[in-house]
PQR file with spaces between the fields and no chain letter, atoms N, CA, C, O and H, PARSE charges and radii, in Angstrom:
ATOM       1  N    MET     1     124.095  106.927   48.056 -0.4000 1.5000
ATOM       2  CA   MET     1     122.897  107.671   47.744 -0.0000 2.0000
ATOM       3  C    MET     1     122.207  107.103   46.498  0.5500 1.7000
ATOM       4  O    MET     1     120.979  107.043   46.443 -0.5500 1.4000
ATOM       5  N    ILE     2     122.969  106.700   45.534 -0.4000 1.5000
ATOM       6  CA   ILE     2     122.395  106.185   44.288 -0.0000 2.0000
ATOM       7  C    ILE     2     121.591  104.920   44.552  0.5500 1.7000
ATOM       8  O    ILE     2     120.531  104.725   43.958 -0.5500 1.4000
ATOM       9  H    ILE     2     123.967  106.749   45.579  0.4000 1.0000
ATOM      10  N    LEU     3     122.081  104.069   45.428 -0.4000 1.5000
ATOM      11  CA   LEU     3     121.411  102.793   45.672 -0.0000 2.0000
ATOM      12  C    LEU     3     120.097  102.941   46.433  0.5500 1.7000
ATOM      13  O    LEU     3     119.295  102.007   46.457 -0.5500 1.4000
ATOM      14  H    LEU     3     122.943  104.228   45.911  0.4000 1.0000
ATOM      15  N    ARG     4     119.865  104.086   47.050 -0.4000 1.5000
ATOM      16  CA   ARG     4     118.621  104.278   47.802 -0.0000 2.0000
ATOM      17  C    ARG     4     117.402  104.098   46.908  0.5500 1.7000
ATOM      18  O    ARG     4     116.375  103.588   47.356 -0.5500 1.4000
ATOM      19  H    ARG     4     120.516  104.844   47.031  0.4000 1.0000
ATOM      20  N    GLN     5     117.507  104.511   45.649 -0.4000 1.5000
ATOM      21  CA   GLN     5     116.366  104.368   44.739 -0.0000 2.0000
ATOM      22  C    GLN     5     116.028  102.901   44.471  0.5500 1.7000
ATOM      23  O    GLN     5     114.952  102.592   43.959 -0.5500 1.4000
ATOM      24  H    GLN     5     118.341  104.925   45.285  0.4000 1.0000
ATOM      25  N    TYR     6     116.944  102.003   44.816 -0.4000 1.5000
ATOM      26  CA   TYR     6     116.707  100.576   44.635 -0.0000 2.0000
ATOM      27  C    TYR     6     116.377   99.876   45.960  0.5500 1.7000
ATOM      28  O    TYR     6     116.295   98.649   46.021 -0.5500 1.4000
ATOM      29  H    TYR     6     117.818  102.254   45.232  0.4000 1.0000
ATOM      30  N    GLY     7     116.192  100.662   47.003 -0.4000 1.5000
ATOM      31  CA   GLY     7     115.833  100.091   48.292 -0.0000 2.0000
ATOM      32  C    GLY     7     117.001   99.572   49.103  0.5500 1.7000
ATOM      33  O    GLY     7     116.800   98.849   50.079 -0.5500 1.4000
ATOM      34  H    GLY     7     116.259  101.659   46.954  0.4000 1.0000
ATOM      35  N    ALA     8     118.221   99.926   48.720 -0.4000 1.5000
ATOM      36  CA   ALA     8     119.399   99.473   49.467 -0.0000 2.0000
ATOM      37  C    ALA     8     119.437  100.137   50.836  0.5500 1.7000
ATOM      38  O    ALA     8     119.047  101.293   50.996 -0.5500 1.4000
ATOM      39  H    ALA     8     118.385  100.514   47.927  0.4000 1.0000
ATOM      40  N    ARG     9     119.914   99.385   51.816 -0.4000 1.5000
ATOM      41  CA   ARG     9     120.039   99.902   53.172 -0.0000 2.0000
ATOM      42  C    ARG     9     121.479   99.720   53.625  0.5500 1.7000
ATOM      43  O    ARG     9     122.148   98.783   53.189 -0.5500 1.4000
ATOM      44  H    ARG     9     120.231   98.446   51.686  0.4000 1.0000
ATOM      45  N    PRO    10     121.967  100.603   54.494 -0.5600 1.5000
ATOM      46  CA   PRO    10     123.358  100.502   54.933  0.2800 2.0000
ATOM      47  C    PRO    10     123.585   99.335   55.884  0.5500 1.7000
ATOM      48  O    PRO    10     122.677   98.911   56.599 -0.5500 1.4000
ATOM      49  N    HIS    11     124.793   98.834   55.881 -0.4000 1.5000
ATOM      50  CA   HIS    11     125.239   97.829   56.837 -0.0000 2.0000
ATOM      51  C    HIS    11     125.554   98.564   58.133  0.5500 1.7000
ATOM      52  O    HIS    11     126.189   99.618   58.106 -0.5500 1.4000
ATOM      53  H    HIS    11     125.531   99.179   55.300  0.4000 1.0000
ATOM      54  N    TRP    12     125.116   98.016   59.276 -0.4000 1.5000
ATOM      55  CA   TRP    12     125.333   98.697   60.554 -0.0000 2.0000
ATOM      56  C    TRP    12     126.810   98.895   60.862  0.5500 1.7000
ATOM      57  O    TRP    12     127.177   99.863   61.527 -0.5500 1.4000
ATOM      58  H    TRP    12     124.600   97.160   59.298  0.4000 1.0000
ATOM      59  N    GLY    13     127.653   98.000   60.393 -0.4000 1.5000
ATOM      60  CA   GLY    13     129.081   98.083   60.706 -0.0000 2.0000
ATOM      61  C    GLY    13     129.880   98.951   59.747  0.5500 1.7000
ATOM      62  O    GLY    13     131.100   99.047   59.885 -0.5500 1.4000
ATOM      63  H    GLY    13     127.355   97.214   59.852  0.4000 1.0000
ATOM      64  N    LYS    14     129.243   99.571   58.801 -0.4000 1.5000
ATOM      65  CA   LYS    14     129.936  100.393   57.811 -0.0000 2.0000
ATOM      66  C    LYS    14     129.551  101.854   57.977  0.5500 1.7000
ATOM      67  O    LYS    14     128.411  102.174   58.314 -0.5500 1.4000
ATOM      68  H    LYS    14     128.252   99.493   58.688  0.4000 1.0000
ATOM      69  N    LEU    15     130.509  102.729   57.738 -0.4000 1.5000
ATOM      70  CA   LEU    15     130.189  104.153   57.732 -0.0000 2.0000
ATOM      71  C    LEU    15     129.336  104.453   56.508  0.5500 1.7000
ATOM      72  O    LEU    15     129.571  103.908   55.429 -0.5500 1.4000
ATOM      73  H    LEU    15     131.435  102.468   57.465  0.4000 1.0000
ATOM      74  N    HIS    16     128.355  105.313   56.679 -0.4000 1.5000
ATOM      75  CA   HIS    16     127.490  105.688   55.564 -0.0000 2.0000
ATOM      76  C    HIS    16     127.011  107.111   55.771  0.5500 1.7000
ATOM      77  O    HIS    16     127.315  107.729   56.791 -0.5500 1.4000
ATOM      78  H    HIS    16     128.165  105.755   57.555  0.4000 1.0000
ATOM      79  N    PHE    17     126.270  107.632   54.816 -0.4000 1.5000
ATOM      80  CA   PHE    17     125.873  109.030   54.836 -0.0000 2.0000
ATOM      81  C    PHE    17     124.425  109.254   55.255  0.5500 1.7000
ATOM      82  O    PHE    17     123.927  110.376   55.164 -0.5500 1.4000
ATOM      83  H    PHE    17     126.023  107.130   53.987  0.4000 1.0000
ATOM      84  N    ASN    18     123.747  108.221   55.708 -0.4000 1.5000
ATOM      85  CA   ASN    18     122.385  108.393   56.199 -0.0000 2.0000
ATOM      86  C    ASN    18     122.420  109.112   57.538  0.5500 1.7000
ATOM      87  O    ASN    18     123.406  109.042   58.273 -0.5500 1.4000
ATOM      88  H    ASN    18     124.151  107.309   55.782  0.4000 1.0000
ATOM      89  N    ARG    19     121.339  109.795   57.839 -0.4000 1.5000
ATOM      90  CA   ARG    19     121.218  110.516   59.104 -0.0000 2.0000
ATOM      91  C    ARG    19     120.185  109.829   59.980  0.5500 1.7000
ATOM      92  O    ARG    19     119.449  108.956   59.519 -0.5500 1.4000
ATOM      93  H    ARG    19     120.539  109.852   57.243  0.4000 1.0000
ATOM      94  N    ALA    20     120.134  110.222   61.229 -0.4000 1.5000
ATOM      95  CA   ALA    20     119.188  109.609   62.169 -0.0000 2.0000
ATOM      96  C    ALA    20     117.755  109.703   61.655  0.5500 1.7000
ATOM      97  O    ALA    20     116.981  108.758   61.808 -0.5500 1.4000
ATOM      98  H    ALA    20     120.732  110.932   61.603  0.4000 1.0000
ATOM      99  N    GLU    21     117.401  110.816   61.056 -0.4000 1.5000
ATOM     100  CA   GLU    21     116.029  110.981   60.571 -0.0000 2.0000
ATOM     101  C    GLU    21     115.719  110.113   59.350  0.5500 1.7000
ATOM     102  O    GLU    21     114.551  109.943   59.002 -0.5500 1.4000
ATOM     103  H    GLU    21     118.030  111.583   60.931  0.4000 1.0000
ATOM     104  N    ASP    22     116.747  109.561   58.694 -0.4000 1.5000
ATOM     105  CA   ASP    22     116.542  108.665   57.550 -0.0000 2.0000
ATOM     106  C    ASP    22     116.207  107.236   57.985  0.5500 1.7000
ATOM     107  O    ASP    22     115.570  106.490   57.242 -0.5500 1.4000
ATOM     108  H    ASP    22     117.696  109.700   58.977  0.4000 1.0000
ATOM     109  N    MET    23     116.633  106.865   59.178 -0.4000 1.5000
ATOM     110  CA   MET    23     116.577  105.469   59.586 -0.0000 2.0000
ATOM     111  C    MET    23     115.162  104.876   59.658  0.5500 1.7000
ATOM     112  O    MET    23     114.972  103.750   59.199 -0.5500 1.4000
ATOM     113  H    MET    23     117.150  107.471   59.782  0.4000 1.0000
ATOM     114  N    PRO    24     114.172  105.569   60.206 -0.5600 1.5000
ATOM     115  CA   PRO    24     112.833  104.958   60.267  0.2800 2.0000
ATOM     116  C    PRO    24     112.247  104.627   58.891  0.5500 1.7000
ATOM     117  O    PRO    24     111.508  103.651   58.759 -0.5500 1.4000
ATOM     118  N    SER    25     112.559  105.409   57.886 -0.4000 1.5000
ATOM     119  CA   SER    25     112.024  105.097   56.553 -0.0000 2.0000
ATOM     120  C    SER    25     112.787  103.939   55.902  0.5500 1.7000
ATOM     121  O    SER    25     112.228  103.219   55.074 -0.5500 1.4000
ATOM     122  H    SER    25     113.160  106.202   57.994  0.4000 1.0000
ATOM     123  N    LEU    26     114.052  103.756   56.269 -0.4000 1.5000
ATOM     124  CA   LEU    26     114.842  102.651   55.729 -0.0000 2.0000
ATOM     125  C    LEU    26     114.558  101.333   56.447  0.5500 1.7000
ATOM     126  O    LEU    26     114.586  100.261   55.843 -0.5500 1.4000
ATOM     127  H    LEU    26     114.506  104.340   56.941  0.4000 1.0000
ATOM     128  N    TYR    27     114.284  101.436   57.742 -0.4000 1.5000
ATOM     129  CA   TYR    27     114.048  100.266   58.584 -0.0000 2.0000
ATOM     130  C    TYR    27     112.684  100.424   59.243  0.5500 1.7000
ATOM     131  O    TYR    27     112.573  101.143   60.236 -0.5500 1.4000
ATOM     132  H    TYR    27     114.261  102.307   58.233  0.4000 1.0000
ATOM     133  N    PRO    28     111.652   99.782   58.726 -0.5600 1.5000
ATOM     134  CA   PRO    28     110.286   99.971   59.235  0.2800 2.0000
ATOM     135  C    PRO    28     110.131   99.724   60.738  0.5500 1.7000
ATOM     136  O    PRO    28     109.259  100.329   61.362 -0.5500 1.4000
ATOM     137  N    ARG    29     110.933   98.874   61.325 -0.4000 1.5000
ATOM     138  CA   ARG    29     110.828   98.587   62.763 -0.0000 2.0000
ATOM     139  C    ARG    29     111.967   99.245   63.548  0.5500 1.7000
ATOM     140  O    ARG    29     112.377   98.756   64.600 -0.5500 1.4000
ATOM     141  H    ARG    29     111.642   98.383   60.818  0.4000 1.0000
ATOM     142  N    PHE    30     112.458  100.344   63.023 -0.4000 1.5000
ATOM     143  CA   PHE    30     113.575  101.047   63.649 -0.0000 2.0000
ATOM     144  C    PHE    30     113.252  101.446   65.088  0.5500 1.7000
ATOM     145  O    PHE    30     114.106  101.325   65.966 -0.5500 1.4000
ATOM     146  H    PHE    30     112.125  100.742   62.168  0.4000 1.0000
ATOM     147  N    HIS    31     112.041  101.916   65.337 -0.4000 1.5000
ATOM     148  CA   HIS    31     111.675  102.351   66.684 -0.0000 2.0000
ATOM     149  C    HIS    31     111.629  101.163   67.651  0.5500 1.7000
ATOM     150  O    HIS    31     111.963  101.309   68.827 -0.5500 1.4000
ATOM     151  H    HIS    31     111.347  102.014   64.624  0.4000 1.0000
ATOM     152  N    ASP    32     111.219  100.000   67.165 -0.4000 1.5000
ATOM     153  CA   ASP    32     111.267   98.787   67.995 -0.0000 2.0000
ATOM     154  C    ASP    32     112.713   98.449   68.347  0.5500 1.7000
ATOM     155  O    ASP    32     113.032   98.124   69.491 -0.5500 1.4000
ATOM     156  H    ASP    32     110.947   99.882   66.210  0.4000 1.0000
ATOM     157  N    PHE    33     113.578   98.533   67.341 -0.4000 1.5000
ATOM     158  CA   PHE    33     115.003   98.278   67.559 -0.0000 2.0000
ATOM     159  C    PHE    33     115.566   99.259   68.584  0.5500 1.7000
ATOM     160  O    PHE    33     116.318   98.864   69.475 -0.5500 1.4000
ATOM     161  H    PHE    33     113.319   98.797   66.412  0.4000 1.0000
ATOM     162  N    GLN    34     115.208  100.520   68.462 -0.4000 1.5000
ATOM     163  CA   GLN    34     115.693  101.536   69.392 -0.0000 2.0000
ATOM     164  C    GLN    34     115.300  101.194   70.827  0.5500 1.7000
ATOM     165  O    GLN    34     116.118  101.312   71.739 -0.5500 1.4000
ATOM     166  H    GLN    34     114.597  100.841   67.738  0.4000 1.0000
ATOM     167  N    ALA    35     114.082  100.780   71.026 -0.4000 1.5000
ATOM     168  CA   ALA    35     113.614  100.436   72.370 -0.0000 2.0000
ATOM     169  C    ALA    35     114.412   99.261   72.943  0.5500 1.7000
ATOM     170  O    ALA    35     114.807   99.290   74.108 -0.5500 1.4000
ATOM     171  H    ALA    35     113.417  100.683   70.286  0.4000 1.0000
ATOM     172  N    ILE    36     114.645   98.244   72.139 -0.4000 1.5000
ATOM     173  CA   ILE    36     115.409   97.082   72.590 -0.0000 2.0000
ATOM     174  C    ILE    36     116.861   97.471   72.848  0.5500 1.7000
ATOM     175  O    ILE    36     117.452   97.059   73.846 -0.5500 1.4000
ATOM     176  H    ILE    36     114.324   98.220   71.193  0.4000 1.0000
ATOM     177  N    ARG    37     117.430   98.262   71.950 -0.4000 1.5000
ATOM     178  CA   ARG    37     118.818   98.689   72.119 -0.0000 2.0000
ATOM     179  C    ARG    37     118.993   99.465   73.423  0.5500 1.7000
ATOM     180  O    ARG    37     119.956   99.238   74.155 -0.5500 1.4000
ATOM     181  H    ARG    37     116.951   98.597   71.139  0.4000 1.0000
ATOM     182  N    ARG    38     118.077  100.369   73.712 -0.4000 1.5000
ATOM     183  CA   ARG    38     118.164  101.152   74.957 -0.0000 2.0000
ATOM     184  C    ARG    38     118.005  100.261   76.197  0.5500 1.7000
ATOM     185  O    ARG    38     118.650  100.491   77.220 -0.5500 1.4000
ATOM     186  H    ARG    38     117.295  100.553   73.117  0.4000 1.0000
ATOM     187  N    LYS    39     117.151   99.255   76.095 -0.4000 1.5000
ATOM     188  CA   LYS    39     116.955   98.338   77.223 -0.0000 2.0000
ATOM     189  C    LYS    39     118.207   97.490   77.465  0.5500 1.7000
ATOM     190  O    LYS    39     118.607   97.288   78.611 -0.5500 1.4000
ATOM     191  H    LYS    39     116.627   99.069   75.264  0.4000 1.0000
ATOM     192  N    MET    40     118.819   96.998   76.399 -0.4000 1.5000
ATOM     193  CA   MET    40     119.962   96.107   76.513 -0.0000 2.0000
ATOM     194  C    MET    40     121.277   96.841   76.773  0.5500 1.7000
ATOM     195  O    MET    40     122.200   96.274   77.358 -0.5500 1.4000
ATOM     196  H    MET    40     118.494   97.162   75.467  0.4000 1.0000
ATOM     197  N    ASP    41     121.364   98.096   76.341 -0.4000 1.5000
ATOM     198  CA   ASP    41     122.597   98.875   76.501 -0.0000 2.0000
ATOM     199  C    ASP    41     122.244  100.301   76.918  0.5500 1.7000
ATOM     200  O    ASP    41     122.481  101.241   76.159 -0.5500 1.4000
ATOM     201  H    ASP    41     120.614   98.556   75.866  0.4000 1.0000
ATOM     202  N    PRO    42     121.681  100.471   78.116 -0.5600 1.5000
ATOM     203  CA   PRO    42     121.200  101.793   78.529  0.2800 2.0000
ATOM     204  C    PRO    42     122.289  102.860   78.620  0.5500 1.7000
ATOM     205  O    PRO    42     121.997  104.047   78.474 -0.5500 1.4000
ATOM     206  N    SER    43     123.522  102.463   78.857 -0.4000 1.5000
ATOM     207  CA   SER    43     124.599  103.449   78.973 -0.0000 2.0000
ATOM     208  C    SER    43     125.289  103.728   77.644  0.5500 1.7000
ATOM     209  O    SER    43     126.166  104.589   77.578 -0.5500 1.4000
ATOM     210  H    SER    43     123.759  101.498   78.975  0.4000 1.0000
ATOM     211  N    GLY    44     124.906  103.009   76.575 -0.4000 1.5000
ATOM     212  CA   GLY    44     125.521  103.230   75.266 -0.0000 2.0000
ATOM     213  C    GLY    44     126.938  102.701   75.158  0.5500 1.7000
ATOM     214  O    GLY    44     127.719  103.182   74.337 -0.5500 1.4000
ATOM     215  H    GLY    44     124.194  102.309   76.629  0.4000 1.0000
ATOM     216  N    LEU    45     127.277  101.719   75.974 -0.4000 1.5000
ATOM     217  CA   LEU    45     128.618  101.145   75.984 -0.0000 2.0000
ATOM     218  C    LEU    45     129.044  100.622   74.613  0.5500 1.7000
ATOM     219  O    LEU    45     130.215  100.719   74.247 -0.5500 1.4000
ATOM     220  H    LEU    45     126.642  101.329   76.641  0.4000 1.0000
ATOM     221  N    PHE    46     128.102  100.070   73.859 -0.4000 1.5000
ATOM     222  CA   PHE    46     128.440   99.447   72.578 -0.0000 2.0000
ATOM     223  C    PHE    46     128.277  100.382   71.380  0.5500 1.7000
ATOM     224  O    PHE    46     128.318   99.936   70.234 -0.5500 1.4000
ATOM     225  H    PHE    46     127.150   99.991   74.157  0.4000 1.0000
ATOM     226  N    LEU    47     128.096  101.662   71.639 -0.4000 1.5000
ATOM     227  CA   LEU    47     127.973  102.638   70.556 -0.0000 2.0000
ATOM     228  C    LEU    47     129.321  103.290   70.281  0.5500 1.7000
ATOM     229  O    LEU    47     130.085  103.579   71.203 -0.5500 1.4000
ATOM     230  H    LEU    47     128.064  102.024   72.571  0.4000 1.0000
ATOM     231  N    ASN    48     129.602  103.518   69.005 -0.4000 1.5000
ATOM     232  CA   ASN    48     130.736  104.352   68.651 -0.0000 2.0000
ATOM     233  C    ASN    48     130.176  105.714   68.231  0.5500 1.7000
ATOM     234  O    ASN    48     128.961  105.909   68.261 -0.5500 1.4000
ATOM     235  H    ASN    48     128.982  103.283   68.257  0.4000 1.0000
ATOM     236  N    ASP    49     131.022  106.639   67.849 -0.4000 1.5000
ATOM     237  CA   ASP    49     130.546  107.981   67.494 -0.0000 2.0000
ATOM     238  C    ASP    49     129.549  107.956   66.343  0.5500 1.7000
ATOM     239  O    ASP    49     128.559  108.688   66.357 -0.5500 1.4000
ATOM     240  H    ASP    49     132.009  106.480   67.825  0.4000 1.0000
ATOM     241  N    HIS    50     129.807  107.118   65.351 -0.4000 1.5000
ATOM     242  CA   HIS    50     128.922  107.027   64.190 -0.0000 2.0000
ATOM     243  C    HIS    50     127.543  106.503   64.603  0.5500 1.7000
ATOM     244  O    HIS    50     126.523  107.100   64.259 -0.5500 1.4000
ATOM     245  H    HIS    50     130.611  106.523   65.339  0.4000 1.0000
ATOM     246  N    LEU    51     127.513  105.401   65.333 -0.4000 1.5000
ATOM     247  CA   LEU    51     126.236  104.818   65.745 -0.0000 2.0000
ATOM     248  C    LEU    51     125.509  105.722   66.736  0.5500 1.7000
ATOM     249  O    LEU    51     124.281  105.804   66.717 -0.5500 1.4000
ATOM     250  H    LEU    51     128.341  104.915   65.613  0.4000 1.0000
ATOM     251  N    ARG    52     126.260  106.397   67.597 -0.4000 1.5000
ATOM     252  CA   ARG    52     125.636  107.324   68.547 -0.0000 2.0000
ATOM     253  C    ARG    52     124.863  108.407   67.801  0.5500 1.7000
ATOM     254  O    ARG    52     123.774  108.793   68.226 -0.5500 1.4000
ATOM     255  H    ARG    52     127.257  106.330   67.612  0.4000 1.0000
ATOM     256  N    SER    53     125.414  108.900   66.693 -0.4000 1.5000
ATOM     257  CA   SER    53     124.733  109.936   65.919 -0.0000 2.0000
ATOM     258  C    SER    53     123.450  109.415   65.278  0.5500 1.7000
ATOM     259  O    SER    53     122.546  110.198   64.987 -0.5500 1.4000
ATOM     260  H    SER    53     126.299  108.586   66.348  0.4000 1.0000
ATOM     261  N    LEU    54     123.360  108.122   65.059 -0.4000 1.5000
ATOM     262  CA   LEU    54     122.164  107.532   64.464 -0.0000 2.0000
ATOM     263  C    LEU    54     121.123  107.130   65.501  0.5500 1.7000
ATOM     264  O    LEU    54     119.921  107.208   65.244 -0.5500 1.4000
ATOM     265  H    LEU    54     124.094  107.486   65.296  0.4000 1.0000
ATOM     266  N    PHE    55     121.583  106.698   66.673 -0.4000 1.5000
ATOM     267  CA   PHE    55     120.677  106.075   67.632 -0.0000 2.0000
ATOM     268  C    PHE    55     120.316  106.931   68.837  0.5500 1.7000
ATOM     269  O    PHE    55     119.387  106.587   69.567 -0.5500 1.4000
ATOM     270  H    PHE    55     122.559  106.634   66.882  0.4000 1.0000
ATOM     271  N    GLU    56     121.010  108.021   69.066 -0.4000 1.5000
ATOM     272  CA   GLU    56     120.696  108.839   70.242 -0.0000 2.0000
ATOM     273  C    GLU    56     120.153  110.177   69.838  0.5500 1.7000
ATOM     274  O    GLU    56     119.833  110.999   70.697 -0.5500 1.4000
ATOM     275  H    GLU    56     121.765  108.301   68.472  0.4000 1.0000
C-alpha cells in the first residue's frame, strides 16, 4: 500500500492486496488485457483463485 503513492504496481505472479476495481487505475490498458485474456483463455484454465478474483 505504501508504494502505491510512488506508482508501484503489483507483479502478476505475486499475491497482493489490490482488488479488481483497483486494476484499471494501475494498468491503463487493463480492459484491453481483459479482452485478450478472455479470448485466449475463455474457460479460465490458467487462472488461480487470486487471479480469478482480479480478472473475473
